[in-house]
ZATISE-108738 format. One record per residue (C-alpha): chain; x, y, z. Coordinates in steps of 0.001 Angstrom, whole numbers. Layout:
BEGIN
{A, {X, Y, Z}},
...
//
This chain:
BEGIN
{A, {8831, -133742, 15639}},
{A, {10228, -130692, 17455}},
{A, {9816, -127113, 16143}},
{A, {13306, -126853, 14725}},
{A, {12819, -129956, 12394}},
{A, {9383, -128945, 11495}},
{A, {10593, -125546, 10267}},
{A, {13419, -127234, 8211}},
{A, {10782, -129501, 6787}},
{A, {8513, -126611, 5836}},
{A, {11291, -124701, 4404}},
{A, {12307, -127683, 2200}},
{A, {8638, -128016, 1018}},
{A, {8336, -124337, 136}},
{A, {11717, -124323, -1706}},
{A, {10965, -127605, -3384}},
{A, {7609, -126365, -4699}},
{A, {9175, -123301, -6063}},
{A, {11862, -125098, -7757}},
{A, {9402, -127729, -9258}},
{A, {7523, -124814, -10802}},
{A, {10555, -122756, -11895}},
{A, {13452, -125025, -13015}},
{A, {11742, -127111, -15784}},
{A, {10171, -123819, -17168}},
{A, {13114, -121510, -16827}},
{A, {16202, -123668, -16495}},
{A, {18967, -121182, -17392}},
{A, {22755, -120594, -17489}},
{A, {23075, -117066, -16173}},
{A, {26819, -116110, -16183}},
{A, {27497, -119758, -15851}},
{A, {28244, -121152, -19325}},
{A, {31965, -121348, -18470}},
{A, {31336, -123161, -15283}},
{A, {28817, -125546, -16876}},
{A, {31117, -126102, -19854}},
{A, {34144, -127139, -17514}},
{A, {31695, -129240, -15370}},
{A, {30621, -131036, -18628}},
{A, {34247, -131546, -19541}},
{A, {35133, -132934, -16320}},
{A, {32576, -135656, -16394}},
{A, {32665, -136300, -20113}},
{A, {36423, -136143, -20713}},
{A, {37936, -135946, -17163}},
{A, {39538, -132577, -18121}},
{A, {39436, -129307, -16452}},
{A, {39002, -127348, -19714}},
{A, {36458, -125260, -21676}},
{A, {36636, -125222, -25496}},
{A, {39633, -127238, -25539}},
{A, {41594, -124759, -23202}},
{A, {42383, -125190, -19637}},
{A, {39690, -123773, -17168}},
{A, {40773, -120647, -15597}},
{A, {38167, -120264, -12819}},
{A, {38093, -121820, -9181}},
{A, {37222, -125475, -9241}},
{A, {34383, -126053, -6649}},
{A, {31331, -124962, -8598}},
{A, {32412, -126671, -11891}},
{A, {33023, -129968, -9781}},
{A, {29582, -129603, -8276}},
{A, {28114, -129189, -11677}},
{A, {30151, -132231, -13083}},
{A, {28719, -134239, -10134}},
{A, {25069, -133244, -10978}},
{A, {25656, -133829, -14669}},
{A, {26834, -137285, -13866}},
{A, {23867, -137970, -11712}},
{A, {21053, -136481, -13836}},
{A, {22508, -135884, -17354}},
{A, {23156, -132663, -19144}},
{A, {20179, -130892, -17481}},
{A, {21594, -131806, -14101}},
{A, {23201, -128358, -13993}},
{A, {19910, -126885, -13425}},
{A, {19493, -128745, -10149}},
{A, {22979, -127692, -8709}},
{A, {22344, -124062, -7637}},
{A, {18757, -124896, -6320}},
{A, {20275, -127726, -4090}},
{A, {22976, -125538, -2924}},
{A, {20681, -122734, -2193}},
{A, {18557, -125074, -53}},
{A, {21733, -125576, 1968}},
{A, {22120, -121873, 2185}},
{A, {18622, -121064, 3399}},
{A, {18761, -123830, 6067}},
{A, {22084, -122385, 7154}},
{A, {20485, -118938, 7252}},
{A, {17590, -120250, 9485}},
{A, {20177, -121627, 12009}},
{A, {22295, -118287, 11809}},
{A, {19052, -116376, 12593}},
{A, {18159, -118830, 15450}},
{A, {21236, -117858, 17321}},
{A, {19663, -114511, 18403}},
{A, {15856, -115041, 17625}},
{A, {12895, -117219, 18540}},
{A, {12604, -120256, 16258}},
{A, {9363, -119055, 14705}},
{A, {11023, -115706, 13882}},
{A, {14085, -117428, 12457}},
{A, {11893, -119530, 10256}},
{A, {9849, -116580, 8842}},
{A, {13210, -114633, 8418}},
{A, {14760, -117420, 6406}},
{A, {11644, -117642, 4269}},
{A, {11925, -113810, 3712}},
{A, {15409, -114204, 2648}},
{A, {14481, -116914, 189}},
{A, {11670, -114836, -1288}},
{A, {13833, -111644, -1530}},
{A, {13558, -111203, -5376}},
{A, {17252, -111197, -6370}},
{A, {18123, -114101, -4085}},
{A, {15076, -116043, -5410}},
{A, {16036, -115198, -8958}},
{A, {19675, -116374, -8508}},
{A, {18765, -119487, -6514}},
{A, {17218, -120802, -9567}},
{A, {20144, -120322, -12005}},
{A, {23558, -121658, -12554}},
{A, {25485, -118863, -10896}},
{A, {28221, -119233, -8334}},
{A, {27173, -116496, -5903}},
{A, {24639, -118821, -4157}},
{A, {27043, -121560, -3314}},
{A, {29612, -119000, -2243}},
{A, {27042, -117718, 244}},
{A, {26238, -121250, 1435}},
{A, {29765, -121931, 2262}},
{A, {30415, -118560, 3904}},
{A, {27170, -118924, 5984}},
{A, {28367, -122498, 7099}},
{A, {31698, -120992, 8049}},
{A, {30028, -118285, 10128}},
{A, {27710, -120934, 11896}},
{A, {30766, -122877, 12872}},
{A, {32634, -119856, 14024}},
{A, {29610, -118831, 16319}},
{A, {29354, -122293, 17791}},
{A, {29956, -122247, 21554}},
{A, {31257, -125949, 21516}},
{A, {34704, -125143, 20033}},
{A, {36260, -128537, 19209}},
{A, {39238, -129078, 16959}},
{A, {36923, -131191, 14570}},
{A, {34655, -128138, 14288}},
{A, {37581, -125863, 13709}},
{A, {38912, -128151, 10933}},
{A, {35398, -128277, 9321}},
{A, {35082, -124397, 9459}},
{A, {38536, -124368, 7560}},
{A, {37032, -126763, 4843}},
{A, {34022, -124554, 4411}},
{A, {36151, -121355, 4139}},
{A, {38398, -123097, 1500}},
{A, {35315, -124329, -376}},
{A, {33898, -120735, -332}},
{A, {37225, -119323, -1488}},
{A, {37543, -121966, -4419}},
{A, {34027, -121155, -5466}},
{A, {34718, -117446, -5730}},
{A, {37906, -115600, -4700}},
{A, {35552, -112736, -3191}},
{A, {35044, -115101, -370}},
{A, {38417, -113540, 1044}},
{A, {36619, -110386, 1813}},
{A, {33465, -112111, 3235}},
{A, {35724, -114176, 5500}},
{A, {37724, -111231, 6872}},
{A, {35264, -110620, 9587}},
{A, {35799, -114052, 11100}},
{A, {39585, -113580, 11190}},
{A, {39509, -109973, 12322}},
{A, {37073, -110956, 15203}},
{A, {39053, -113883, 16024}},
{A, {42205, -111783, 16264}},
{A, {40445, -109172, 18351}},
{A, {39159, -111780, 20735}},
{A, {42445, -113870, 20670}},
{A, {40780, -117008, 19419}},
{A, {43123, -119759, 18203}},
{A, {42587, -119855, 14382}},
{A, {45546, -122106, 13584}},
{A, {43464, -125288, 12863}},
{A, {40883, -123697, 10480}},
{A, {43655, -121844, 8613}},
{A, {45715, -125147, 8245}},
{A, {42712, -127006, 7248}},
{A, {41731, -124280, 4688}},
{A, {45193, -124302, 3106}},
{A, {45215, -128151, 2905}},
{A, {42023, -128036, 895}},
{A, {43100, -125084, -1319}},
{A, {46782, -126177, -1736}},
{A, {46056, -128584, -4753}},
{A, {44335, -125895, -6769}},
{A, {46922, -123288, -5932}},
{A, {49789, -125724, -7195}},
{A, {47840, -126646, -10280}},
{A, {47204, -123016, -11121}},
{A, {50783, -122122, -10706}},
{A, {51889, -125021, -12976}},
{A, {49324, -124398, -15663}},
{A, {48973, -120571, -15644}},
{A, {52164, -119432, -13895}},
{A, {49941, -117720, -11211}},
{A, {48589, -119256, -7925}},
{A, {45108, -117939, -8202}},
{A, {43958, -117671, -12034}},
{A, {40622, -116270, -12658}},
{A, {39001, -115279, -16063}},
{A, {37809, -112166, -14278}},
{A, {41104, -111005, -12981}},
{A, {41335, -108374, -15593}},
{A, {38598, -106535, -13703}},
{A, {41002, -105960, -10825}},
{A, {42470, -103131, -12633}},
{A, {39194, -101380, -12525}},
{A, {38681, -101884, -8756}},
{A, {37589, -98609, -7141}},
{A, {36287, -97199, -10450}},
{A, {32731, -98099, -9756}},
{A, {31782, -95864, -6818}},
{A, {29539, -93559, -8975}},
{A, {27959, -96424, -10754}},
{A, {27189, -98164, -7512}},
{A, {25104, -95193, -6166}},
{A, {23517, -94665, -9446}},
{A, {22588, -98282, -10284}},
{A, {23218, -100756, -7469}},
{A, {22230, -98892, -4329}},
{A, {18880, -97989, -5717}},
{A, {18331, -101628, -6559}},
{A, {19448, -102505, -2984}},
{A, {16979, -100187, -1508}},
{A, {14224, -101282, -3865}},
{A, {14636, -104927, -3077}},
{A, {15499, -104769, 615}},
{A, {11799, -104241, 1485}},
{A, {12246, -100660, 2686}},
{A, {10491, -100965, 5964}},
{A, {12823, -103670, 7061}},
{A, {15845, -101742, 5665}},
{A, {14743, -98829, 8025}},
{A, {14424, -101373, 10899}},
{A, {17680, -102843, 10307}},
{A, {19563, -99611, 11386}},
{A, {18569, -99856, 15062}},
{A, {19263, -103591, 14821}},
{A, {22729, -102921, 13788}},
{A, {23193, -100455, 16595}},
{A, {21993, -103031, 19115}},
{A, {24363, -105699, 17718}},
{A, {27305, -103252, 18050}},
{A, {26395, -102501, 21653}},
{A, {26473, -106312, 22424}},
{A, {29714, -106831, 20480}},
{A, {31346, -103663, 19114}},
{A, {33170, -105896, 16520}},
{A, {30257, -107964, 15624}},
{A, {31254, -110163, 12688}},
{A, {27837, -110000, 10920}},
{A, {27925, -106281, 10944}},
{A, {31366, -106344, 9535}},
{A, {30210, -108715, 6890}},
{A, {27365, -106311, 6021}},
{A, {29723, -103509, 5479}},
{A, {32198, -105718, 3587}},
{A, {29520, -106823, 1173}},
{A, {28613, -103314, 454}},
{A, {32419, -102380, -75}},
{A, {32659, -105040, -2634}},
{A, {29628, -103594, -4398}},
{A, {31174, -100141, -4433}},
{A, {34615, -101080, -5469}},
{A, {34033, -103861, -7822}},
{A, {33749, -102605, -11431}},
{A, {30966, -105023, -12416}},
{A, {27722, -103464, -11425}},
{A, {25188, -106356, -10559}},
{A, {23204, -106647, -7492}},
{A, {24293, -110241, -6990}},
{A, {27611, -109032, -5637}},
{A, {25856, -107593, -2656}},
{A, {23265, -110463, -1985}},
{A, {24772, -110954, 1508}},
{A, {23739, -107277, 2418}},
{A, {20082, -108129, 1619}},
{A, {20222, -111162, 3931}},
{A, {21680, -109278, 6737}},
{A, {19008, -106465, 6387}},
{A, {16427, -109137, 7358}},
{A, {18627, -110472, 10135}},
{A, {19286, -106922, 11788}},
{A, {15601, -105922, 11316}},
{A, {14649, -109051, 13274}},
{A, {17232, -108393, 15918}},
{A, {15444, -105018, 16474}},
{A, {11895, -106350, 16145}},
{A, {12269, -109277, 18605}},
{A, {11879, -106586, 21353}},
{A, {8257, -106132, 20316}},
{A, {5340, -108547, 21010}},
{A, {5724, -111771, 19009}},
{A, {2296, -111699, 17429}},
{A, {2942, -108168, 16073}},
{A, {6365, -109136, 14579}},
{A, {4777, -112229, 12979}},
{A, {2145, -110090, 11389}},
{A, {4670, -107671, 9994}},
{A, {6829, -110639, 8711}},
{A, {3793, -112344, 7037}},
{A, {2929, -109010, 5276}},
{A, {6578, -108656, 4073}},
{A, {6744, -112229, 3060}},
{A, {3559, -111881, 941}},
{A, {5008, -108624, -724}},
{A, {8394, -110102, -1370}},
{A, {6927, -113400, -2916}},
{A, {4824, -111335, -5152}},
{A, {7739, -109163, -6281}},
{A, {9801, -112435, -6831}},
{A, {7161, -113790, -9000}},
{A, {7125, -110828, -11145}},
{A, {10880, -110429, -11263}},
{A, {11327, -114175, -12353}},
{A, {8650, -113779, -15151}},
{A, {10138, -110531, -16325}},
{A, {13801, -111620, -16518}},
{A, {14065, -115345, -17370}},
{A, {13197, -115678, -20866}},
{A, {16295, -114363, -22461}},
{A, {18713, -117363, -21740}},
{A, {16125, -119849, -22994}},
{A, {16959, -118681, -26432}},
{A, {20753, -119522, -25925}},
{A, {19601, -123020, -25080}},
{A, {17408, -123183, -28151}},
{A, {20286, -121808, -30374}},
{A, {22976, -124119, -28857}},
{A, {20788, -127140, -29282}},
{A, {19941, -126077, -32872}},
{A, {23790, -125710, -33666}},
{A, {24382, -129086, -31985}},
{A, {21745, -130964, -33999}},
{A, {22294, -129233, -37313}},
{A, {26091, -128659, -37681}},
{A, {29096, -131032, -37980}},
{A, {30918, -131907, -34676}},
{A, {34039, -129958, -35851}},
{A, {32113, -126752, -36475}},
{A, {33424, -123634, -34697}},
{A, {31306, -120925, -33407}},
{A, {31881, -117115, -33017}},
{A, {29446, -115750, -30311}},
{A, {29778, -113072, -27786}},
{A, {27854, -115276, -25342}},
{A, {30124, -118083, -26325}},
{A, {30249, -119782, -22920}},
{A, {26595, -120481, -23063}},
{A, {26664, -121245, -26782}},
{A, {29541, -123427, -26303}},
{A, {28002, -125510, -23508}},
{A, {24747, -126084, -25220}},
{A, {26175, -126732, -28668}},
{A, {29047, -128956, -27571}},
{A, {31096, -127047, -30271}},
{A, {34147, -124902, -29983}},
{A, {33071, -121292, -29426}},
{A, {35103, -118042, -29597}},
{A, {34211, -114541, -28549}},
{A, {34309, -111856, -31339}},
{A, {36894, -109197, -31219}},
{A, {36166, -105771, -29859}},
{A, {36841, -104059, -33041}},
{A, {35286, -104596, -36401}},
{A, {38604, -104241, -38216}},
{A, {39669, -107646, -36648}},
{A, {36542, -109466, -37375}},
{A, {37600, -111096, -40622}},
{A, {40969, -112070, -39129}},
{A, {39249, -113787, -36262}},
{A, {36946, -115765, -38487}},
{A, {39923, -116919, -40598}},
{A, {42339, -117511, -37745}},
{A, {39865, -119677, -35620}},
{A, {38422, -121179, -38666}},
{A, {34877, -120300, -37524}},
{A, {32059, -121487, -39579}},
{A, {28979, -120105, -37726}},
{A, {28190, -116997, -35677}},
{A, {25664, -116370, -33011}},
{A, {24490, -112785, -32162}},
{A, {22031, -111996, -29445}},
{A, {20386, -108531, -29183}},
{A, {20286, -108188, -25429}},
{A, {23895, -108967, -24387}},
{A, {24980, -105652, -22816}},
{A, {28672, -106161, -23544}},
{A, {28355, -107152, -27293}},
{A, {30304, -104468, -29291}},
{A, {27784, -102424, -31343}},
{A, {29412, -103335, -34698}},
{A, {28560, -106988, -34247}},
{A, {24829, -106411, -34864}},
{A, {25256, -105133, -38310}},
{A, {28733, -106447, -39439}},
{A, {27506, -109991, -39480}},
{A, {24382, -109165, -41589}},
{A, {26571, -109648, -44746}},
{A, {26421, -113378, -43966}},
{A, {23417, -115712, -44242}},
{A, {21095, -115883, -41211}},
{A, {19978, -119510, -41141}},
{A, {18019, -119492, -37988}},
{A, {16423, -116771, -35749}},
{A, {14974, -117275, -32298}},
{A, {12728, -114509, -31033}},
{A, {11061, -113902, -27711}},
{A, {9477, -110747, -26247}},
{A, {11343, -108402, -28515}},
{A, {14755, -110072, -28206}},
{A, {16319, -112574, -30627}},
{A, {19206, -114874, -31201}},
{A, {20512, -115062, -34698}},
{A, {22643, -117851, -36201}},
{A, {24669, -117085, -39275}},
{A, {26456, -119372, -41804}},
{A, {29870, -117641, -42351}},
{A, {30536, -119647, -45309}},
{A, {27585, -118273, -47173}},
{A, {26794, -114509, -47970}},
{A, {23566, -113365, -46826}},
{A, {20815, -112655, -49349}},
{A, {17545, -110687, -49178}},
{A, {14559, -110526, -51487}},
{A, {12804, -107187, -51463}},
{A, {9510, -106425, -52927}},
{A, {8633, -102526, -53071}},
{A, {5076, -101825, -53590}},
{A, {3166, -98514, -53927}},
{A, {-621, -98119, -53311}},
{A, {-1637, -95291, -55782}},
{A, {-5018, -94461, -54381}},
{A, {-5170, -90771, -54201}},
{A, {-4681, -87766, -56495}},
{A, {-2493, -86377, -53789}},
{A, {159, -88930, -54852}},
{A, {196, -88199, -58595}},
{A, {2872, -85497, -58465}},
{A, {5274, -87884, -56668}},
{A, {4975, -90937, -59127}},
{A, {7470, -89529, -61698}},
{A, {10198, -88773, -59018}},
{A, {9604, -92216, -57489}},
{A, {10139, -93866, -60969}},
{A, {13348, -91859, -61371}},
{A, {14746, -93083, -57991}},
{A, {13809, -96671, -58645}},
{A, {15513, -96545, -62138}},
{A, {18624, -94989, -60418}},
{A, {18949, -97920, -58003}},
{A, {17990, -100253, -60809}},
{A, {15254, -101975, -58777}},
{A, {11871, -103440, -59601}},
{A, {8620, -102611, -57891}},
{A, {4834, -103040, -58085}},
{A, {2291, -100190, -58186}},
{A, {-1196, -100827, -57114}},
{A, {-3544, -98325, -58732}},
{A, {-7241, -97982, -58273}},
{A, {-9337, -97784, -61379}},
{A, {-10149, -94205, -60551}},
{A, {-6490, -93142, -60715}},
{A, {-6054, -95133, -63823}},
{A, {-8743, -93428, -65425}},
{A, {-7462, -89901, -64351}},
{A, {-3863, -90579, -64764}},
{A, {-3302, -93084, -67733}},
{A, {-4, -91333, -68744}},
{A, {1433, -92137, -65234}},
{A, {447, -95944, -65528}},
{A, {1693, -96185, -69071}},
{A, {5027, -94734, -67812}},
{A, {5165, -97380, -65052}},
{A, {4571, -100098, -67493}},
{A, {6911, -98683, -70062}},
{A, {9710, -98642, -67508}},
{A, {9275, -102146, -66617}},
{A, {7398, -101909, -63407}},
{A, {4191, -104049, -62667}},
{A, {758, -102395, -62442}},
{A, {-1618, -104122, -60151}},
{A, {-5164, -103363, -59086}},
{A, {-6133, -101517, -55874}},
{A, {-9849, -101870, -56526}},
{A, {-12062, -99392, -58468}},
{A, {-12691, -96638, -55890}},
{A, {-10613, -97970, -52889}},
{A, {-13543, -100102, -51771}},
{A, {-13200, -102578, -49005}},
{A, {-14036, -106290, -49530}},
{A, {-16384, -105996, -46492}},
{A, {-19682, -107955, -46922}},
{A, {-20901, -107990, -43449}},
{A, {-22055, -105210, -41218}},
{A, {-20246, -106613, -38165}},
{A, {-16979, -106255, -40301}},
{A, {-17700, -102597, -40912}},
{A, {-18404, -102172, -37227}},
{A, {-15054, -103768, -36592}},
{A, {-13360, -101277, -38927}},
{A, {-15189, -98297, -37252}},
{A, {-13758, -99363, -33922}},
{A, {-10197, -100094, -35124}},
{A, {-9772, -96717, -37104}},
{A, {-11993, -94616, -34891}},
{A, {-14379, -93760, -37700}},
{A, {-18238, -93971, -37823}},
{A, {-19938, -97135, -38947}},
{A, {-21723, -95064, -41792}},
{A, {-18364, -93979, -43020}},
{A, {-16902, -97471, -43045}},
{A, {-19927, -99225, -44505}},
{A, {-20166, -96576, -47290}},
{A, {-16695, -97459, -48438}},
{A, {-17475, -101179, -48255}},
{A, {-18336, -103359, -51317}},
{A, {-21345, -104830, -49301}},
{A, {-21987, -107738, -51762}},
{A, {-19838, -110148, -53760}},
{A, {-21581, -109053, -57051}},
{A, {-20763, -105383, -56452}},
{A, {-17194, -106106, -55501}},
{A, {-16860, -108161, -58737}},
{A, {-18312, -105481, -60920}},
{A, {-15769, -102995, -59264}},
{A, {-12850, -105261, -59889}},
{A, {-13753, -105871, -63480}},
{A, {-14030, -102047, -64203}},
{A, {-10805, -101398, -62444}},
{A, {-9088, -104037, -64735}},
{A, {-10498, -102387, -67827}},
{A, {-9179, -98897, -66827}},
{A, {-5800, -100348, -65967}},
{A, {-5785, -102286, -69432}},
{A, {-6763, -99058, -71180}},
{A, {-3717, -97279, -69648}},
{A, {-1133, -99945, -69935}},
{A, {-2287, -102386, -72705}},
{A, {-2297, -105348, -70286}},
{A, {-4711, -106741, -67622}},
{A, {-3207, -106708, -64065}},
{A, {-2503, -110101, -62377}},
{A, {-1955, -108796, -58955}},
{A, {-4379, -107217, -56516}},
{A, {-4093, -105570, -53122}},
{A, {-7034, -104760, -50933}},
{A, {-7329, -101108, -49334}},
{A, {-5806, -101146, -45868}},
{A, {-5157, -104818, -46104}},
{A, {-8717, -105479, -45146}},
{A, {-8841, -109308, -44913}},
{A, {-6029, -109136, -42319}},
{A, {-8587, -107719, -39873}},
{A, {-11812, -109272, -41058}},
{A, {-10338, -112866, -41691}},
{A, {-13113, -113023, -44407}},
{A, {-11461, -115039, -47260}},
{A, {-14496, -115099, -49585}},
{A, {-13082, -112236, -51506}},
{A, {-10502, -114718, -53007}},
{A, {-13101, -116460, -55058}},
{A, {-14141, -113187, -56511}},
{A, {-10536, -112392, -57524}},
{A, {-10177, -115777, -59242}},
{A, {-13646, -115153, -61167}},
{A, {-12314, -111654, -62349}},
{A, {-9009, -112869, -63746}},
{A, {-6462, -112312, -60877}},
{A, {-3893, -114838, -59953}},
{A, {-1767, -113086, -57134}},
{A, {-3042, -111296, -53970}},
{A, {-1050, -109090, -51533}},
{A, {-3882, -108099, -49276}},
{A, {-2672, -109726, -45929}},
{A, {-217, -108342, -43360}},
{A, {2068, -111146, -41919}},
{A, {1632, -109759, -38450}},
{A, {-2093, -110315, -38487}},
{A, {-2509, -113639, -40121}},
{A, {-1485, -117365, -39765}},
{A, {1667, -117539, -41918}},
{A, {264, -120905, -43392}},
{A, {-1955, -118540, -45615}},
{A, {1172, -117446, -47464}},
{A, {1260, -119692, -50579}},
{A, {-1411, -120784, -52996}},
{A, {-5123, -120530, -52098}},
{A, {-7028, -122157, -54883}},
{A, {-5667, -120543, -57912}},
{A, {-4514, -117378, -56105}},
{A, {-1004, -117055, -54934}},
{A, {-748, -115030, -51530}},
{A, {2277, -112800, -51109}},
{A, {1736, -111010, -47606}},
{A, {3031, -107516, -46824}},
{A, {5622, -107228, -44078}},
{A, {5801, -103567, -42992}},
{A, {4408, -100213, -44230}},
{A, {6087, -97005, -45110}},
{A, {5267, -95607, -41594}},
{A, {7845, -97910, -40299}},
{A, {10860, -97195, -42421}},
{A, {12030, -94148, -40374}},
{A, {13472, -96576, -37846}},
{A, {16175, -98199, -40159}},
{A, {17213, -100596, -37373}},
{A, {13714, -101895, -37049}},
{A, {13443, -102196, -40776}},
{A, {16657, -103990, -41125}},
{A, {15748, -106273, -38307}},
{A, {12544, -107192, -39966}},
{A, {14250, -107757, -43362}},
{A, {16865, -109988, -41457}},
{A, {14072, -111963, -39911}},
{A, {12295, -112473, -43395}},
{A, {15740, -113545, -45014}},
{A, {16281, -116105, -42193}},
{A, {12856, -117654, -42861}},
{A, {13446, -117527, -46648}},
{A, {10578, -115036, -47156}},
{A, {10494, -111901, -49141}},
{A, {10515, -108536, -47366}},
{A, {7436, -106769, -48735}},
{A, {6970, -103016, -47962}},
{A, {3937, -101067, -49071}},
{A, {4284, -97274, -49585}},
{A, {1895, -94532, -50442}},
{A, {2983, -92110, -53010}},
{A, {1300, -89185, -51312}},
{A, {3691, -89497, -48378}},
{A, {6645, -88362, -50600}},
{A, {5269, -84810, -50561}},
{A, {7658, -84626, -47491}},
{A, {11212, -84364, -49049}},
{A, {12400, -86202, -45814}},
{A, {10381, -89283, -46839}},
{A, {12165, -89684, -50004}},
{A, {15629, -89314, -48363}},
{A, {14394, -91979, -45828}},
{A, {13495, -94300, -48672}},
{A, {16839, -93877, -50308}},
{A, {18535, -94520, -46978}},
{A, {16562, -97781, -46629}},
{A, {17690, -98881, -49990}},
{A, {21235, -98069, -49027}},
{A, {21025, -99819, -45770}},
{A, {19915, -103035, -47533}},
{A, {23038, -102909, -49823}},
{A, {25140, -102285, -46710}},
{A, {23820, -104961, -44544}},
{A, {23268, -107887, -47086}},
{A, {25741, -109387, -49515}},
{A, {23199, -109999, -52087}},
{A, {19899, -107981, -52475}},
{A, {17348, -108977, -55123}},
{A, {14395, -106641, -55963}},
{A, {11389, -108101, -57601}},
{A, {7893, -106880, -58476}},
{A, {5304, -109220, -56952}},
{A, {4398, -111044, -60160}},
{A, {8175, -111336, -60991}},
{A, {8683, -112928, -57561}},
{A, {5845, -115353, -58023}},
{A, {7059, -116284, -61470}},
{A, {10615, -116793, -60255}},
{A, {9221, -119034, -57403}},
{A, {7046, -121046, -59859}},
{A, {9836, -121498, -62187}},
//
């Protein structure tokens, strides 16, 4: 086996290993839902359409996707770009080999592959990689010394395939025509060949859309030239970051050397044409200038080849290690989002009627995965109801990370029922049933544990009455003894009074748990152990006494209990539940949902567990609180907030509390407020 073939085999092995690791784990559609949808339509119905409407994108990539879907099933789309990227990298190897030693060309091709943005996009359904493959093949044939008519015709075919993958290929191919004209090369055969391949599409586009080159992104042409500032603010810094800066600097003398050899060097022209696209095109994404990243490596190598080969190989190996490491981190940091599109789309496909229609900003991805008709929401909220009615949409999908989603969408759809939520690393995809109004069950609870809170109980009761909402007050026996009139007022106004222990003692019975609390809350062990019950007998006596003081104040024994600081959430010691049962309690709200296995929610023995969701320290961020409420509603769980009356000494806290109640009414069609015992009784009934 000669060196050239060995290098190709090694390239295939390295890329194959990367794809084997990446594709099954992170198979995505990135900006490819439309193309995948058309590809699926081509092989399933023989129609060039998406969502029942004729496709309006160049045909080569959808046709390639249809081919892979036919071969490998629906998930065949995830193989299309990796396979075409393999063609691209092998073509880059041959392109580099024109000027370089074969070993340097091989390492340069690997370095291109492991360039983070290129590596990222070669794994995904995105048309820029096949575009680059066809353009690179066109340049290779143009540079071929043996200029036969057959090679000229093949070059025209690849040029047409590039153009029919993405119209931007016209700019990438300008250097070939410019250089050919300046050097008086005969370009008739490749031009005629390219026209022959492109003509059927041009004719079909004219007949179907009354324009020869229809494209769903043609609206962007109105903004061409408007992105200069954004390019230098966003794309250029990324270009510098991902170019591996030492090679970027070394590429400058390489460009100078290339121009000395050929003052109209086509690859130099391609480099600047790529940057021109990045500057002028209004969409700001690094994938629009991927070719520039390739050519940075090429021109750096053109310069480095003047130095001893061993030194150059060491430089390239170090760069390769750095780039591969950066690629790994980029991939892991950026590939989780679209997985939820797949989950959401498949959920819709499996759980909704075939004639269901979906409203989703990322409608291409959702439409592809769900096999349902999908429509994009309008840009203004005032048109939303009209869209829902006109398109007869019955479900909606909202994702929190889509940068172009109108801001109103995140809140406007909350008035409908969320039936499924997919969450991952802080982002989420929500599915709404547009035929059902949303409903939320809220449990407001207040831990009355300190005399500092006593002055704010009456104002709180007034606000709760003004909103006509129920709530639960957990009082310590000590507060019941000191303020019986406040507890009587709570009970008299219809609010539940539960127990918060006698003296705010922790249900901690082991020294190691007290040590855990000391570490968690930055206190001394002695301090935490002093506040602990220490034994089940002492804990039982404290609970019984707290019940008596609450009975003396209200005329009834409490059914509900909450541990101070939600102690069992941290200690995981459930032995206190037996003590609760022996002392007459039937409901416990001593757990936080974020610290426990949700399976604990429900009945443990004769105790019903109602976990808390968030605390009053988290209501200042209304968006966060609403998101948590929405997630609870989607799961069919109550939204349980625990407050501390002493915090209301700050007038702003009361205003924030009212704002939260107003927000619930705004975002949800039906809001029900319950005390904890009222919620449990409703569920039981």
